[in-house]
Backbone and ligand atoms as CSV (ligand in chain L), in Angstrom:
chain,resi,resn,atom,element,x,y,z
A,1,MET,N,N,8.305,-38.037,1.062
A,1,MET,CA,C,8.461,-39.119,0.085
A,1,MET,C,C,9.193,-40.280,0.740
A,2,SER,N,N,8.902,-41.452,0.248
A,2,SER,CA,C,9.647,-42.620,0.745
A,2,SER,C,C,9.781,-43.672,-0.349
A,3,ILE,N,N,10.815,-44.469,-0.193
A,3,ILE,CA,C,11.047,-45.572,-1.123
A,3,ILE,C,C,10.240,-46.766,-0.626
A,4,LEU,N,N,9.433,-47.313,-1.534
A,4,LEU,CA,C,8.519,-48.397,-1.165
A,4,LEU,C,C,9.140,-49.757,-1.480
A,5,LYS,N,N,8.690,-50.773,-0.766
A,5,LYS,CA,C,9.101,-52.139,-1.062
A,5,LYS,C,C,8.423,-52.591,-2.359
A,6,ILE,N,N,9.158,-53.315,-3.178
A,6,ILE,CA,C,8.612,-53.811,-4.448
A,6,ILE,C,C,8.282,-55.298,-4.316
A,7,ALA,N,N,7.035,-55.637,-4.632
A,7,ALA,CA,C,6.598,-57.045,-4.575
A,7,ALA,C,C,7.310,-57.845,-5.652
A,8,ARG,N,N,7.729,-59.055,-5.309
A,8,ARG,CA,C,8.384,-59.924,-6.281
A,8,ARG,C,C,7.443,-61.030,-6.725
A,9,MET,N,N,7.711,-61.525,-7.941
A,9,MET,CA,C,6.895,-62.596,-8.529
A,9,MET,C,C,6.689,-63.724,-7.518
A,10,GLY,N,N,5.440,-64.130,-7.377
A,10,GLY,CA,C,5.103,-65.131,-6.381
A,10,GLY,C,C,4.193,-64.543,-5.310
A,11,HIS,N,N,4.278,-63.192,-5.141
A,11,HIS,CA,C,3.372,-62.543,-4.190
A,11,HIS,C,C,2.003,-62.367,-4.866
A,12,PRO,N,N,0.931,-62.743,-4.176
A,12,PRO,CA,C,-0.392,-62.701,-4.825
A,12,PRO,C,C,-0.859,-61.307,-5.231
A,13,VAL,N,N,-0.299,-60.233,-4.638
A,13,VAL,CA,C,-0.746,-58.884,-5.027
A,13,VAL,C,C,-0.502,-58.631,-6.511
A,14,LEU,N,N,0.467,-59.348,-7.085
A,14,LEU,CA,C,0.790,-59.167,-8.509
A,14,LEU,C,C,-0.187,-59.883,-9.432
A,15,LEU,N,N,-1.080,-60.678,-8.853
A,15,LEU,CA,C,-2.002,-61.482,-9.661
A,15,LEU,C,C,-3.450,-61.011,-9.557
A,16,ILE,N,N,-3.668,-59.942,-8.780
A,16,ILE,CA,C,-5.034,-59.456,-8.533
A,16,ILE,C,C,-5.348,-58.309,-9.489
A,17,PRO,N,N,-6.501,-58.329,-10.174
A,17,PRO,CA,C,-6.897,-57.155,-10.966
A,17,PRO,C,C,-7.072,-55.947,-10.036
A,18,ALA,N,N,-6.452,-54.815,-10.402
A,18,ALA,CA,C,-6.473,-53.624,-9.542
A,18,ALA,C,C,-7.775,-52.852,-9.712
A,19,LYS,N,N,-8.081,-52.040,-8.701
A,19,LYS,CA,C,-9.323,-51.247,-8.703
A,19,LYS,C,C,-9.073,-49.869,-9.326
A,20,PRO,N,N,-10.109,-49.306,-9.981
A,20,PRO,CA,C,-9.948,-47.959,-10.541
A,20,PRO,C,C,-9.649,-46.926,-9.459
A,21,VAL,N,N,-8.888,-45.897,-9.844
A,21,VAL,CA,C,-8.640,-44.750,-8.966
A,21,VAL,C,C,-9.847,-43.824,-9.099
A,22,GLU,N,N,-10.477,-43.495,-7.973
A,22,GLU,CA,C,-11.701,-42.675,-8.044
A,22,GLU,C,C,-11.383,-41.197,-8.218
A,23,ASP,N,N,-10.362,-40.701,-7.533
A,23,ASP,CA,C,-10.011,-39.280,-7.620
A,23,ASP,C,C,-8.492,-39.160,-7.754
A,24,ALA,N,N,-8.068,-38.868,-8.988
A,24,ALA,CA,C,-6.621,-38.814,-9.262
A,24,ALA,C,C,-5.916,-37.764,-8.426
A,25,THR,N,N,-6.639,-36.703,-8.057
A,25,THR,CA,C,-5.999,-35.592,-7.352
A,25,THR,C,C,-6.110,-35.710,-5.833
A,26,ALA,N,N,-6.681,-36.801,-5.339
A,26,ALA,CA,C,-6.801,-36.996,-3.884
A,26,ALA,C,C,-5.406,-37.057,-3.255
A,27,PRO,N,N,-5.254,-36.508,-2.051
A,27,PRO,CA,C,-3.924,-36.451,-1.420
A,27,PRO,C,C,-3.260,-37.818,-1.284
A,28,ASP,N,N,-4.031,-38.860,-0.975
A,28,ASP,CA,C,-3.394,-40.177,-0.805
A,28,ASP,C,C,-2.891,-40.713,-2.142
A,29,VAL,N,N,-3.594,-40.383,-3.230
A,29,VAL,CA,C,-3.141,-40.815,-4.565
A,29,VAL,C,C,-1.881,-40.038,-4.953
A,30,GLN,N,N,-1.877,-38.738,-4.675
A,30,GLN,CA,C,-0.708,-37.912,-5.001
A,30,GLN,C,C,0.527,-38.355,-4.211
A,31,ARG,N,N,0.291,-38.754,-2.971
A,31,ARG,CA,C,1.402,-39.233,-2.145
A,31,ARG,C,C,1.949,-40.554,-2.697
A,32,LEU,N,N,1.019,-41.439,-3.119
A,32,LEU,CA,C,1.438,-42.711,-3.708
A,32,LEU,C,C,2.272,-42.465,-4.967
A,33,ILE,N,N,1.823,-41.507,-5.802
A,33,ILE,CA,C,2.560,-41.188,-7.034
A,33,ILE,C,C,3.976,-40.695,-6.698
A,34,SER,N,N,4.090,-39.815,-5.710
A,34,SER,CA,C,5.416,-39.302,-5.308
A,34,SER,C,C,6.313,-40.433,-4.820
A,35,ASP,N,N,5.745,-41.302,-3.997
A,35,ASP,CA,C,6.534,-42.419,-3.463
A,35,ASP,C,C,6.929,-43.395,-4.569
A,36,MET,N,N,6.029,-43.616,-5.517
A,36,MET,CA,C,6.349,-44.515,-6.634
A,36,MET,C,C,7.440,-43.908,-7.514
A,37,ALA,N,N,7.400,-42.596,-7.707
A,37,ALA,CA,C,8.438,-41.934,-8.522
A,37,ALA,C,C,9.803,-42.103,-7.859
A,38,GLU,N,N,9.837,-41.940,-6.543
A,38,GLU,CA,C,11.104,-42.085,-5.820
A,38,GLU,C,C,11.569,-43.546,-5.866
A,39,THR,N,N,10.625,-44.463,-5.749
A,39,THR,CA,C,10.946,-45.897,-5.769
A,39,THR,C,C,11.496,-46.312,-7.130
A,40,LEU,N,N,10.852,-45.811,-8.207
A,40,LEU,CA,C,11.300,-46.141,-9.565
A,40,LEU,C,C,12.693,-45.574,-9.820
A,41,ASP,N,N,12.914,-44.347,-9.384
A,41,ASP,CA,C,14.222,-43.717,-9.564
A,41,ASP,C,C,15.307,-44.503,-8.822
A,42,ASP,N,N,14.976,-44.923,-7.608
A,42,ASP,CA,C,15.939,-45.677,-6.801
A,42,ASP,C,C,16.247,-47.031,-7.439
A,43,ALA,N,N,15.205,-47.668,-7.986
A,43,ALA,CA,C,15.378,-49.017,-8.553
A,43,ALA,C,C,16.007,-48.979,-9.942
A,44,GLY,N,N,15.909,-47.821,-10.617
A,44,GLY,CA,C,16.520,-47.690,-11.931
A,44,GLY,C,C,15.755,-48.380,-13.046
A,45,GLY,N,N,14.446,-48.507,-12.898
A,45,GLY,CA,C,13.639,-49.138,-13.940
A,45,GLY,C,C,13.035,-48.108,-14.873
A,46,VAL,N,N,12.225,-48.580,-15.834
A,46,VAL,CA,C,11.550,-47.669,-16.766
A,46,VAL,C,C,10.050,-47.608,-16.508
A,47,GLY,N,N,9.540,-48.447,-15.618
A,47,GLY,CA,C,8.119,-48.401,-15.318
A,47,GLY,C,C,7.827,-49.063,-13.986
A,48,LEU,N,N,6.749,-48.609,-13.356
A,48,LEU,CA,C,6.343,-49.181,-12.066
A,48,LEU,C,C,4.833,-49.027,-11.942
A,49,ALA,N,N,4.153,-50.129,-11.640
A,49,ALA,CA,C,2.700,-50.116,-11.480
A,49,ALA,C,C,2.364,-50.235,-9.995
A,50,ALA,N,N,1.245,-49.603,-9.596
A,50,ALA,CA,C,0.883,-49.553,-8.173
A,50,ALA,C,C,0.817,-50.945,-7.514
A,51,PRO,N,N,0.292,-51.982,-8.194
A,51,PRO,CA,C,0.276,-53.296,-7.528
A,51,PRO,C,C,1.676,-53.790,-7.155
A,52,GLN,N,N,2.707,-53.310,-7.867
A,52,GLN,CA,C,4.079,-53.725,-7.546
A,52,GLN,C,C,4.556,-53.147,-6.217
A,53,VAL,N,N,3.869,-52.107,-5.727
A,53,VAL,CA,C,4.209,-51.568,-4.401
A,53,VAL,C,C,3.037,-51.805,-3.447
A,54,PHE,N,N,2.319,-52.897,-3.695
A,54,PHE,CA,C,1.272,-53.396,-2.791
A,54,PHE,C,C,0.054,-52.481,-2.704
A,55,SER,N,N,-0.176,-51.627,-3.727
A,55,SER,CA,C,-1.389,-50.818,-3.798
A,55,SER,C,C,-2.160,-51.283,-5.016
A,56,SER,N,N,-3.278,-51.950,-4.789
A,56,SER,CA,C,-4.000,-52.555,-5.902
A,56,SER,C,C,-4.916,-51.523,-6.558
A,57,LEU,N,N,-4.268,-50.544,-7.207
A,57,LEU,CA,C,-4.965,-49.450,-7.890
A,57,LEU,C,C,-4.496,-49.372,-9.334
A,58,ARG,N,N,-5.390,-48.878,-10.218
A,58,ARG,CA,C,-5.072,-48.807,-11.648
A,58,ARG,C,C,-4.278,-47.531,-11.938
A,59,LEU,N,N,-3.002,-47.620,-11.701
A,59,LEU,CA,C,-2.099,-46.471,-11.807
A,59,LEU,C,C,-0.698,-46.984,-12.094
A,60,PHE,N,N,0.004,-46.348,-13.043
A,60,PHE,CA,C,1.419,-46.677,-13.225
A,60,PHE,C,C,2.211,-45.459,-13.667
A,61,LEU,N,N,3.525,-45.566,-13.557
A,61,LEU,CA,C,4.467,-44.525,-13.978
A,61,LEU,C,C,5.410,-45.152,-14.986
A,62,TYR,N,N,5.827,-44.379,-15.981
A,62,TYR,CA,C,6.851,-44.904,-16.887
A,62,TYR,C,C,7.665,-43.758,-17.459
A,63,LEU,N,N,8.805,-44.098,-17.999
A,63,LEU,CA,C,9.625,-43.126,-18.710
A,63,LEU,C,C,10.296,-43.837,-19.878
A,64,VAL,N,N,10.773,-43.042,-20.819
A,64,VAL,CA,C,11.525,-43.595,-21.946
A,64,VAL,C,C,12.927,-43.024,-21.860
A,65,PRO,N,N,13.941,-43.856,-21.557
A,65,PRO,CA,C,15.309,-43.340,-21.446
A,65,PRO,C,C,15.833,-42.884,-22.801
A,66,ALA,N,N,16.813,-41.984,-22.775
A,66,ALA,CA,C,17.362,-41.428,-24.020
A,66,ALA,C,C,17.804,-42.528,-24.976
A,67,SER,N,N,18.363,-43.623,-24.422
A,67,SER,CA,C,18.880,-44.701,-25.269
A,67,SER,C,C,17.766,-45.414,-26.040
A,68,ARG,N,N,16.526,-45.300,-25.587
A,68,ARG,CA,C,15.412,-45.979,-26.253
A,68,ARG,C,C,14.443,-45.013,-26.916
A,69,ALA,N,N,14.685,-43.701,-26.774
A,69,ALA,CA,C,13.758,-42.714,-27.331
A,69,ALA,C,C,13.991,-42.566,-28.832
A,70,GLU,N,N,12.904,-42.407,-29.591
A,70,GLU,CA,C,13.028,-42.319,-31.042
A,70,GLU,C,C,13.786,-41.065,-31.461
A,71,GLY,N,N,13.565,-39.951,-30.763
A,71,GLY,CA,C,14.273,-38.713,-31.091
A,71,GLY,C,C,15.609,-38.584,-30.385
A,72,GLY,N,N,15.934,-39.545,-29.505
A,72,GLY,CA,C,17.192,-39.510,-28.773
A,72,GLY,C,C,17.130,-38.707,-27.481
A,73,ALA,N,N,15.995,-38.071,-27.214
A,73,ALA,CA,C,15.859,-37.286,-25.980
A,73,ALA,C,C,15.003,-38.060,-24.989
A,74,GLU,N,N,15.446,-38.091,-23.745
A,74,GLU,CA,C,14.697,-38.813,-22.718
A,74,GLU,C,C,13.293,-38.233,-22.575
A,75,MET,N,N,12.302,-39.141,-22.453
A,75,MET,CA,C,10.938,-38.690,-22.189
A,75,MET,C,C,10.718,-38.783,-20.693
A,76,PRO,N,N,10.409,-37.662,-20.036
A,76,PRO,CA,C,10.336,-37.687,-18.571
A,76,PRO,C,C,9.190,-38.553,-18.054
A,77,LEU,N,N,9.177,-38.698,-16.763
A,77,LEU,CA,C,8.209,-39.562,-16.099
A,77,LEU,C,C,6.772,-39.168,-16.452
A,78,THR,N,N,5.996,-40.167,-16.859
A,78,THR,CA,C,4.587,-39.956,-17.167
A,78,THR,C,C,3.760,-40.765,-16.186
A,79,VAL,N,N,2.733,-40.140,-15.632
A,79,VAL,CA,C,1.822,-40.810,-14.704
A,79,VAL,C,C,0.546,-41.164,-15.463
A,80,VAL,N,N,0.133,-42.423,-15.359
A,80,VAL,CA,C,-1.023,-42.922,-16.104
A,80,VAL,C,C,-2.012,-43.546,-15.109
A,81,ILE,N,N,-3.228,-43.001,-15.093
A,81,ILE,CA,C,-4.251,-43.460,-14.148
A,81,ILE,C,C,-5.452,-43.981,-14.932
A,82,ASN,N,N,-5.979,-45.117,-14.501
A,82,ASN,CA,C,-7.148,-45.755,-15.131
A,82,ASN,C,C,-6.989,-45.881,-16.651
A,83,PRO,N,N,-5.916,-46.504,-17.113
A,83,PRO,CA,C,-5.663,-46.561,-18.560
A,83,PRO,C,C,-6.576,-47.527,-19.298
A,84,VAL,N,N,-6.807,-47.157,-20.561
A,84,VAL,CA,C,-7.420,-48.087,-21.511
A,84,VAL,C,C,-6.456,-48.165,-22.693
A,85,VAL,N,N,-5.988,-49.369,-22.994
A,85,VAL,CA,C,-5.045,-49.584,-24.093
A,85,VAL,C,C,-5.778,-50.286,-25.228
A,86,THR,N,N,-5.735,-49.667,-26.411
A,86,THR,CA,C,-6.386,-50.254,-27.589
A,86,THR,C,C,-5.327,-50.479,-28.663
A,87,PRO,N,N,-5.157,-51.714,-29.153
A,87,PRO,CA,C,-4.197,-51.939,-30.234
A,87,PRO,C,C,-4.607,-51.176,-31.491
A,88,LEU,N,N,-3.598,-50.645,-32.206
A,88,LEU,CA,C,-3.829,-50.008,-33.503
A,88,LEU,C,C,-3.157,-50.905,-34.542
A,89,GLY,N,N,-3.953,-51.530,-35.361
A,89,GLY,CA,C,-3.407,-52.479,-36.318
A,89,GLY,C,C,-3.118,-53.812,-35.655
A,90,GLU,N,N,-2.573,-54.724,-36.440
A,90,GLU,CA,C,-2.332,-56.079,-35.942
A,90,GLU,C,C,-0.855,-56.414,-35.854
A,91,ASP,N,N,0.018,-55.420,-36.118
A,91,ASP,CA,C,1.454,-55.704,-36.110
A,91,ASP,C,C,1.957,-55.951,-34.698
A,92,ILE,N,N,2.637,-57.074,-34.556
A,92,ILE,CA,C,3.179,-57.491,-33.262
A,92,ILE,C,C,4.656,-57.730,-33.445
A,93,GLU,N,N,5.453,-57.314,-32.438
A,93,GLU,CA,C,6.884,-57.613,-32.527
A,93,GLU,C,C,7.402,-58.114,-31.186
A,94,LEU,N,N,8.484,-58.872,-31.271
A,94,LEU,CA,C,9.146,-59.354,-30.069
A,94,LEU,C,C,10.147,-58.314,-29.596
A,95,GLY,N,N,10.227,-58.127,-28.292
A,95,GLY,CA,C,11.238,-57.240,-27.722
A,95,GLY,C,C,11.570,-57.693,-26.314
A,96,TRP,N,N,12.790,-57.351,-25.890
A,96,TRP,CA,C,13.225,-57.770,-24.555
A,96,TRP,C,C,12.550,-56.938,-23.478
A,97,GLU,N,N,12.125,-57.602,-22.418
A,97,GLU,CA,C,11.517,-56.912,-21.279
A,97,GLU,C,C,12.046,-57.472,-19.976
A,98,GLY,N,N,12.231,-56.563,-19.037
A,98,GLY,CA,C,12.503,-56.960,-17.659
A,98,GLY,C,C,11.388,-56.416,-16.795
A,99,CYS,N,N,11.457,-56.710,-15.506
A,99,CYS,CA,C,10.412,-56.261,-14.581
A,99,CYS,C,C,11.030,-56.160,-13.191
A,100,LEU,N,N,10.751,-55.070,-12.500
A,100,LEU,CA,C,11.319,-54.894,-11.154
A,100,LEU,C,C,10.811,-55.964,-10.184
A,101,SER,N,N,9.719,-56.629,-10.531
A,101,SER,CA,C,9.198,-57.711,-9.686
A,101,SER,C,C,9.829,-59.063,-10.017
A,102,ILE,N,N,10.668,-59.087,-11.075
A,102,ILE,CA,C,11.344,-60.314,-11.495
A,102,ILE,C,C,12.821,-59.956,-11.691
A,103,PRO,N,N,13.510,-59.595,-10.593
A,103,PRO,CA,C,14.855,-59.033,-10.740
A,103,PRO,C,C,15.857,-59.999,-11.363
A,104,GLY,N,N,16.727,-59.419,-12.218
A,104,GLY,CA,C,17.841,-60.191,-12.773
A,104,GLY,C,C,17.536,-60.943,-14.042
A,105,LEU,N,N,16.264,-60.977,-14.435
A,105,LEU,CA,C,15.865,-61.781,-15.590
A,105,LEU,C,C,15.227,-60.898,-16.653
A,106,ARG,N,N,15.210,-61.414,-17.866
A,106,ARG,CA,C,14.461,-60.747,-18.932
A,106,ARG,C,C,14.040,-61.775,-19.966
A,107,ALA,N,N,13.092,-61.377,-20.801
A,107,ALA,CA,C,12.574,-62.286,-21.826
A,107,ALA,C,C,12.080,-61.485,-23.020
A,108,ALA,N,N,12.004,-62.144,-24.165
A,108,ALA,CA,C,11.440,-61.523,-25.364
A,108,ALA,C,C,9.931,-61.781,-25.367
A,109,ILE,N,N,9.185,-60.682,-25.442
A,109,ILE,CA,C,7.734,-60.748,-25.292
A,109,ILE,C,C,7.069,-60.124,-26.516
A,110,PRO,N,N,6.049,-60.768,-27.058
A,110,PRO,CA,C,5.318,-60.147,-28.170
A,110,PRO,C,C,4.383,-59.040,-27.675
A,111,ARG,N,N,4.438,-57.889,-28.348
A,111,ARG,CA,C,3.539,-56.757,-28.023
A,111,ARG,C,C,3.077,-56.109,-29.318
A,112,PHE,N,N,1.943,-55.429,-29.249
A,112,PHE,CA,C,1.498,-54.640,-30.393
A,112,PHE,C,C,2.482,-53.498,-30.629
A,113,GLN,N,N,2.772,-53.248,-31.912
A,113,GLN,CA,C,3.698,-52.165,-32.257
A,113,GLN,C,C,3.096,-50.798,-31.983
A,114,ARG,N,N,1.794,-50.681,-32.222
A,114,ARG,CA,C,1.144,-49.376,-32.055
A,114,ARG,C,C,-0.114,-49.544,-31.214
A,115,ILE,N,N,-0.301,-48.605,-30.312
A,115,ILE,CA,C,-1.492,-48.630,-29.454
A,115,ILE,C,C,-2.031,-47.216,-29.275
A,116,ARG,N,N,-3.278,-47.161,-28.859
A,116,ARG,CA,C,-3.850,-45.890,-28.382
A,116,ARG,C,C,-3.986,-46.010,-26.871
A,117,LEU,N,N,-3.551,-44.978,-26.172
A,117,LEU,CA,C,-3.661,-44.934,-24.714
A,117,LEU,C,C,-4.606,-43.812,-24.324
A,118,THR,N,N,-5.694,-44.174,-23.640
A,118,THR,CA,C,-6.539,-43.153,-23.031
A,118,THR,C,C,-6.500,-43.382,-21.528
A,119,ALA,N,N,-6.396,-42.315,-20.776
A,119,ALA,CA,C,-6.214,-42.424,-19.327
A,119,ALA,C,C,-6.426,-41.046,-18.713
A,120,THR,N,N,-6.143,-40.968,-17.407
A,120,THR,CA,C,-6.149,-39.699,-16.679
A,120,THR,C,C,-4.727,-39.447,-16.198
A,121,GLY,N,N,-4.285,-38.205,-16.242
A,121,GLY,CA,C,-2.953,-37.858,-15.759
A,121,GLY,C,C,-2.962,-37.540,-14.276
A,122,ALA,N,N,-1.779,-37.267,-13.724
A,122,ALA,CA,C,-1.645,-36.976,-12.294
A,122,ALA,C,C,-2.402,-35.707,-11.900
A,123,ASP,N,N,-2.613,-34.809,-12.886
A,123,ASP,CA,C,-3.331,-33.561,-12.608
A,123,ASP,C,C,-4.838,-33.706,-12.822
A,124,GLY,N,N,-5.276,-34.925,-13.133
A,124,GLY,CA,C,-6.695,-35.171,-13.364
A,124,GLY,C,C,-7.121,-34.919,-14.796
A,125,ALA,N,N,-6.219,-34.425,-15.639
A,125,ALA,CA,C,-6.551,-34.117,-17.032
A,125,ALA,C,C,-6.494,-35.384,-17.888
A,126,PRO,N,N,-7.327,-35.431,-18.940
A,126,PRO,CA,C,-7.330,-36.636,-19.780
A,126,PRO,C,C,-6.048,-36.779,-20.613
A,127,ILE,N,N,-5.662,-38.023,-20.830
A,127,ILE,CA,C,-4.561,-38.380,-21.724
A,127,ILE,C,C,-5.190,-39.143,-22.878
A,128,ASP,N,N,-4.814,-38.813,-24.086
A,128,ASP,CA,C,-5.295,-39.562,-25.251
A,128,ASP,C,C,-4.206,-39.465,-26.303
A,129,LYS,N,N,-3.407,-40.532,-26.450
A,129,LYS,CA,C,-2.342,-40.453,-27.442
A,129,LYS,C,C,-2.047,-41.794,-28.081
A,130,GLU,N,N,-1.430,-41.715,-29.244
A,130,GLU,CA,C,-1.019,-42.916,-29.962
A,130,GLU,C,C,0.464,-43.133,-29.711
A,131,LEU,N,N,0.805,-44.362,-29.387
A,131,LEU,CA,C,2.187,-44.700,-29.043
A,131,LEU,C,C,2.686,-45.810,-29.942
A,132,SER,N,N,4.012,-45.851,-30.106
A,132,SER,CA,C,4.594,-46.937,-30.899
A,132,SER,C,C,5.937,-47.333,-30.288
A,133,GLY,N,N,6.452,-48.462,-30.765
A,133,GLY,CA,C,7.796,-48.893,-30.394
A,133,GLY,C,C,7.957,-49.143,-28.903
A,134,PHE,N,N,9.096,-48.674,-28.370
A,134,PHE,CA,C,9.443,-48.947,-26.973
A,134,PHE,C,C,8.398,-48.395,-26.004
A,135,GLU,N,N,7.911,-47.179,-26.288
A,135,GLU,CA,C,6.928,-46.566,-25.384
A,135,GLU,C,C,5.639,-47.396,-25.350
A,136,ALA,N,N,5.207,-47.864,-26.515
A,136,ALA,CA,C,4.002,-48.709,-26.580
A,136,ALA,C,C,4.222,-50.006,-25.801
A,137,ARG,N,N,5.445,-50.536,-25.888
A,137,ARG,CA,C,5.785,-51.773,-25.173
A,137,ARG,C,C,5.726,-51.570,-23.656
A,138,VAL,N,N,6.334,-50.485,-23.184
A,138,VAL,CA,C,6.350,-50.227,-21.733
A,138,VAL,C,C,4.921,-50.064,-21.222
A,139,VAL,N,N,4.115,-49.320,-21.957
A,139,VAL,CA,C,2.734,-49.081,-21.513
A,139,VAL,C,C,1.944,-50.395,-21.482
A,140,GLN,N,N,2.145,-51.265,-22.469
A,140,GLN,CA,C,1.435,-52.558,-22.457
A,140,GLN,C,C,1.891,-53.416,-21.274
A,141,HIS,N,N,3.194,-53.384,-20.976
A,141,HIS,CA,C,3.727,-54.148,-19.840
A,141,HIS,C,C,3.123,-53.648,-18.525
A,142,GLU,N,N,3.120,-52.306,-18.351
A,142,GLU,CA,C,2.611,-51.745,-17.094
A,142,GLU,C,C,1.106,-51.930,-16.970
A,143,ALA,N,N,0.379,-51.751,-18.071
A,143,ALA,CA,C,-1.078,-51.938,-18.033
A,143,ALA,C,C,-1.416,-53.382,-17.675
A,144,ASP,N,N,-0.603,-54.325,-18.134
A,144,ASP,CA,C,-0.800,-55.732,-17.769
A,144,ASP,C,C,-0.760,-55.927,-16.250
A,145,HIS,N,N,0.149,-55.209,-15.575
A,145,HIS,CA,C,0.251,-55.342,-14.115
A,145,HIS,C,C,-1.090,-55.022,-13.440
A,146,LEU,N,N,-1.854,-54.098,-14.045
A,146,LEU,CA,C,-3.132,-53.691,-13.436
A,146,LEU,C,C,-4.193,-54.778,-13.587
A,147,ASP,N,N,-3.926,-55.716,-14.475
A,147,ASP,CA,C,-4.837,-56.860,-14.665
A,147,ASP,C,C,-4.275,-58.134,-14.043
A,148,GLY,N,N,-3.226,-58.004,-13.265
A,148,GLY,CA,C,-2.633,-59.178,-12.619
A,148,GLY,C,C,-1.843,-60.063,-13.567
A,149,VAL,N,N,-1.305,-59.447,-14.635
A,149,VAL,CA,C,-0.569,-60.210,-15.647
A,149,VAL,C,C,0.908,-59.798,-15.633
A,150,LEU,N,N,1.794,-60.784,-15.553
A,150,LEU,CA,C,3.240,-60.552,-15.623
A,150,LEU,C,C,3.751,-60.983,-16.999
A,151,TYR,N,N,4.929,-60.457,-17.387
A,151,TYR,CA,C,5.423,-60.766,-18.738
A,151,TYR,C,C,5.640,-62.260,-18.944
A,152,THR,N,N,5.945,-62.947,-17.846
A,152,THR,CA,C,6.168,-64.397,-17.963
A,152,THR,C,C,4.935,-65.123,-18.511
A,153,MET,N,N,3.760,-64.524,-18.288
A,153,MET,CA,C,2.518,-65.146,-18.761
A,153,MET,C,C,2.306,-64.912,-20.254
A,154,ARG,N,N,3.125,-64.044,-20.834
A,154,ARG,CA,C,2.988,-63.731,-22.262
A,154,ARG,C,C,4.181,-64.239,-23.067
A,155,MET,N,N,5.008,-65.051,-22.448
A,155,MET,CA,C,6.209,-65.502,-23.146
A,155,MET,C,C,5.864,-66.340,-24.362
A,156,HIS,N,N,6.577,-66.060,-25.438
A,156,HIS,CA,C,6.315,-66.709,-26.721
A,156,HIS,C,C,7.188,-67.950,-26.881
A,157,ASP,N,N,8.439,-67.837,-26.436
A,157,ASP,CA,C,9.407,-68.906,-26.665
A,157,ASP,C,C,10.397,-68.867,-25.499
A,158,PHE,N,N,10.414,-69.908,-24.700
A,158,PHE,CA,C,11.234,-69.917,-23.485
A,158,PHE,C,C,12.738,-69.884,-23.766
A,159,ARG,N,N,13.134,-70.054,-25.013
A,159,ARG,CA,C,14.559,-69.905,-25.339
A,159,ARG,C,C,15.008,-68.470,-25.160
A,160,TYR,N,N,14.057,-67.538,-25.272
A,160,TYR,CA,C,14.389,-66.116,-25.131
A,160,TYR,C,C,14.028,-65.637,-23.731
A,161,PHE,N,N,14.442,-66.377,-22.733
A,161,PHE,CA,C,14.208,-66.047,-21.325
A,161,PHE,C,C,15.483,-66.379,-20.579
A,162,GLY,N,N,16.047,-65.399,-19.871
A,162,GLY,CA,C,17.291,-65.692,-19.174
A,162,GLY,C,C,17.739,-64.569,-18.269
A,163,PHE,N,N,18.914,-64.763,-17.687
A,163,PHE,CA,C,19.499,-63.756,-16.808
A,163,PHE,C,C,20.011,-62.588,-17.639
A,164,ASN,N,N,19.885,-61.376,-17.071
A,164,ASN,CA,C,20.314,-60.172,-17.793
A,164,ASN,C,C,21.734,-60.308,-18.326
A,165,GLU,N,N,22.661,-60.735,-17.454
A,165,GLU,CA,C,24.070,-60.781,-17.859
A,165,GLU,C,C,24.275,-61.718,-19.041
A,166,GLU,N,N,23.629,-62.860,-19.012
A,166,GLU,CA,C,23.828,-63.852,-20.077
A,166,GLU,C,C,23.152,-63.432,-21.375
A,167,THR,N,N,21.908,-62.928,-21.257
A,167,THR,CA,C,21.182,-62.597,-22.489
A,167,THR,C,C,21.743,-61.348,-23.159
A,168,THR,N,N,22.391,-60.465,-22.401
A,168,THR,CA,C,23.013,-59.312,-23.063
A,168,THR,C,C,24.383,-59.686,-23.626
A,169,ARG,N,N,25.085,-60.597,-22.961
A,169,ARG,CA,C,26.403,-61.017,-23.447
A,169,ARG,C,C,26.288,-61.850,-24.715
A,170,HIS,N,N,25.252,-62.670,-24.785
A,170,HIS,CA,C,25.097,-63.595,-25.918
A,170,HIS,C,C,23.780,-63.300,-26.636
A,171,GLU,N,N,23.560,-62.017,-26.935
A,171,GLU,CA,C,22.222,-61.644,-27.401
A,171,GLU,C,C,21.790,-62.440,-28.635
A,172,LEU,N,N,20.662,-63.116,-28.485
A,172,LEU,CA,C,20.098,-63.885,-29.588
A,172,LEU,C,C,19.313,-62.939,-30.483
A,173,PRO,N,N,19.486,-63.037,-31.799
A,173,PRO,CA,C,18.645,-62.213,-32.669
A,173,PRO,C,C,17.191,-62.663,-32.522
A,174,LEU,N,N,16.295,-61.703,-32.439
A,174,LEU,CA,C,14.887,-62.057,-32.272
A,174,LEU,C,C,14.237,-62.230,-33.631
A,175,PRO,N,N,13.384,-63.223,-33.773
A,175,PRO,CA,C,12.707,-63.415,-35.047
A,175,PRO,C,C,11.809,-62.234,-35.380
A,176,LYS,N,N,11.731,-61.903,-36.671
A,176,LYS,CA,C,10.913,-60.755,-37.102
A,176,LYS,C,C,9.509,-61.199,-37.500
A,177,VAL,N,N,9.250,-62.475,-37.361
A,177,VAL,CA,C,7.975,-63.013,-37.848
A,177,VAL,C,C,6.809,-62.338,-37.130
A,178,LYS,N,N,5.717,-62.259,-37.854
A,178,LYS,CA,C,4.496,-61.756,-37.247
A,178,LYS,C,C,3.892,-62.884,-36.418
A,179,LEU,N,N,3.435,-62.520,-35.272
A,179,LEU,CA,C,2.918,-63.512,-34.340
A,179,LEU,C,C,1.472,-63.198,-34.025
A,180,LYS,N,N,0.764,-64.220,-33.654
A,180,LYS,CA,C,-0.593,-63.998,-33.154
A,180,LYS,C,C,-0.527,-64.134,-31.636
A,181,THR,N,N,-1.083,-63.162,-30.913
A,181,THR,CA,C,-1.099,-63.293,-29.451
A,181,THR,C,C,-2.302,-64.121,-29.034
L,1,NI,NI,NI,6.827,-55.130,-14.573
């Protein structure tokens, strides 16, 4: 295993639509997953997409920390390959997001509250589940990376964009209004 370099905003690899993974269980894919898991753990984030480590493949990893889990228990690392995200309903909410490719900053981004995720897991088995809240948000953020989209491209209001230290110290209440994306 090794810790990989993370591409930062401005590098073109973050803007390229990624290619589908042909064989989830292939040794090179499994090695990439292991390296991404180590990289995410080292960086202390909640999600990492393959294009962020210079591999333009439709694959990402995410977790839900205990502090954000609905039941209060941490959801361990989930590997998502070739995802398809379908919104469930039209409810959209603003929530704060950061990105390992945009260190030190965060912004309030509109996302669907509920989604369906269909994909392939690290073992090659199908994933088909309905997600809501923080988990749905993380999956939408990571899936965007596979299409060359960063959260900055989805910003609703630039007033809710700033440095982590400042935005957490002076947290602005986010509007509850329904938004159209
Ligand atoms: Ni990101």
